[in-house]
Structure formats: structure tokens, C-alpha cells
N, C-alpha and C positions, 0 to 999 in steps of 0.2 A: 499394914509399913511397906513404904518405899522402898524398891530393888534397888542396888546401884546401877548404875549406868541407865535404866528404866526411862526414857520421859513421863515427864510430871507435868498435866497443865495449871496452873496457876494464876488466877486472877489477882493482877494486882497492876497499879498504874507506873509507866514507863515514859519514860522519854523516848521519841523515835529519832532514828538516826539515818540520816542522808547521806551521802557521797556525793561530794562537787568536785566537777571534773571541768576546770578552767582551762582555755587554749586561746591561740590566736592562729584561727582559723585560716588556711589558703584561699578560700571564697567567701566566709563569712565574717572573716576577721576575731575580733574579741568576744565568746561568748563562752557559755556553761551550759552542761550537760547533769542533771540531778539522779542521781540513782537510789534509792530507797533501799534499806537494808532489808526489811521483811518481805517476804510472798506477798504479790505477787512480782515485785522489784520494779515498780512503775519509774518509767522514765520519764522526764521533763528537758527539754531541750529550749532553750531561750537564746535566740538570734535576733541580732539589730538588725530591722530592714537599712536604717540608714546610713549602717555602717557597711553593707554588703553594696549597695548603691554606691559609695565613695568611691570604696575599691574597684568597680566598673567602671566611673564617671573618669579614672585613674588609667585604667587600661587603656580607655576609647582615645585618651585625651583631651578630655572637657575641662574646664575650668569652674572652680567653684569657691564657693567662699562656707565656713564652719565654724560655726560658735557649739558649742556642745555637743547636742544633739540634734543640732537645727542646721537649714542650709539656709545663709541670711544670703549667697546669690549666687545664680547659676547661669553658666555661661552661654548655655542652650537648653531652657527648661522642657522643650518638647523633645527632644534629644537623650533627657535625662529621664524621661517619664518611659519613653520606650525602653529606655534600658531597663526601667524599673519593672517594669510589665512581664520582663524574662523572667521572673520567679513564679509569674502564673502557667509557667510551663516546666517548672521542676519537680524530676520524678522525686517528690517529698520521701515514699516509703523508702527508697534506695538510699538517697540520700543521708535519712535518719538512720537507717539500720549501719552505715558507715558511722555515724555519727559513737553508736552506741558502744562497736568494737573498740571504738579508743578510749570510753571512759570506762566501760565495763566488759572487760576481753573476756570473763568467763562465762561470760551471759549464756556460751553455747553450749560448754562444759555441765553445768549446773542443770540445764534441761535437755540432757543427752537422752535419757530414759525414755524422757516425752516432749519429742522435739516441736517447739513453740517459733512463731515469729511474733513480733510485736504488733500489736494492733495499736494504730496511730489515730490518736484524733485530736486536737487540737481545742485544748479547754481554757484559753486562755490566749486571744488573739487581738490585737491592735493594730488596723486603719486608720491611718495619720490622713488628715484633710491638710494640706499647707499651702494657703494663700501668702499670693505675692504682689506686693505693692511698689510703684514705679520709686513711689518716696515716700520715705515717713510720713509726709503729713498728708499724706492720702490715708493711711490707716490712723491717724490718732485724727483727723478730721469729727469734729461731731455732727451727727446727718443733721437734715436739714428736715422742716418740719413737711415738705412733701416725701421725702425721702422715707419719711416714718408713718408715712399712711395718711395721711395730711390731716394728723394733729398735733 
């Protein structure tokens, strides 16, 4: 017999609940952080590198044309790549911890008796390879037999 107030373990299928925190971040632009509602309260941050790059190019005064999540024209591709390479020098643990503070402000209080820091890893990361052509005809041109390995 169960006593009132005593926890009871019970096997049952339940829906998982995640809390999403969407924001227009001053550095990363539109992004979100997802916090699961059960222990260990795993956190996922979704950041769009092209959104970040667009903001950096605007700060640097570089012109570009964007269609959705693609850059269709860059004023200076070499400088755009140099700017994008700055992401490789980001202090990711510090940056991601700041995102937690905004999305899950109670996390430090929850872990007061057992102080924890989040352990960050990239379980879903995308690296894009964008190729630029001077004209659409160069992109859509069919390969010649010699370019296709002589066949």
C-alpha cells in the first residue's frame, strides 16, 4: 500500500516534454535552445552558421545577396571565408553556457547541492561546402566526355 507523498516508480509510456527557447541572439541571429524536462536535462543549441556569417558581413560592410539559407552572391568571397573562419576560434563552452542561462535560468539552482557544469559535445553538426560559379551556364553545363573520365 502506497503512503501519501512517498514517490512511487511506475512503468508507463509517456510523452517526452522539451522546452524550446527561441530568440534573436545579438551574435547568432535567429536560433533556439531545447531543454529536456527530465534528468539529466540535456540541452541542444541550434545555431545557423550562415545567419551568423550574414551578421558578420554586415558589420564588416561586405555586400552579399541571400536567398533563404544560401548566399547567391558575395562581394568578397575570400574575406567572407576569413570572417567565417572566426567561428573556429570561438570559446564554445563559455558561449553555450551563456545560452543556457537565458533558456534555462533555474539550472544552477536545481544543481545547487551537486554543482555541475554542462558537458558540451556536437551530436549534430553540419559543415557546408558551397561552390560558386561565375555564371549559371557554368553550373548547368553538361560535362564533356573528356571531363567525365574519357567515356
